N, C-alpha and C positions, 0 to 999 in steps of 0.2 A: 473351823467356818467351813461348809460345803460351796465348792466353786460350782457358778454357774456359767452353763454353757448351752447354746442352741444347736438342735440338729440342723442341718443343711436343708431339709424339707421345712420346718418352721420359719427358719431366717427368709425364706424364699416368699413363703406366703406372707410373712410381716411385710417384706419388701415391696411385693406386689399392693397390699395396702396401703401403702404409702403412696405408691404411684397413682392409685386410683383417687386417692384423697389429695394427693396434690393437684391431679387433673380436675377435680371438681373444683376446687379452690381457685384455681386459673378460670374456670368457665363462669364461677359466680361472681369472680372480680371485674371480667369483661362485661357482664350483664349488668354490674352495679348493683346487684342483689344485697340481701340482708347483712349487716356485719355481723350478727350472731352465726351465720352459715361460714363465713370467712375465717371466725376464730376458730370453730369446730371442726373444720376442715384443716386449716392450717395446723392448730396441736396435734390432731390426729396423726397427720404426715409427720411433723417433725417429731413427736415423741416415737413414730415407729421406726423412721431413720436413726435417732440416736439410738434405740435398742439395738438395731443391727449393727451400728457402728463401734457400740463400746462393749457389748458382750461377745465373747469369742465363740468360735464354732468348734462344736463337738466332730472332730475329723476322725 
């Protein structure tokens, strides 16, 4: 089985996507926007953070 690793640049890009999605989630939540936007941005942020947390970096 091949080992999955993230390069530091890819991990940084995924982390920035998670930050932007989390910021958008907070903005929609405060404005009491549509729930579909909350779910979408929340899932994107959560999945990105899980990827960065669970897949090791290729150093």
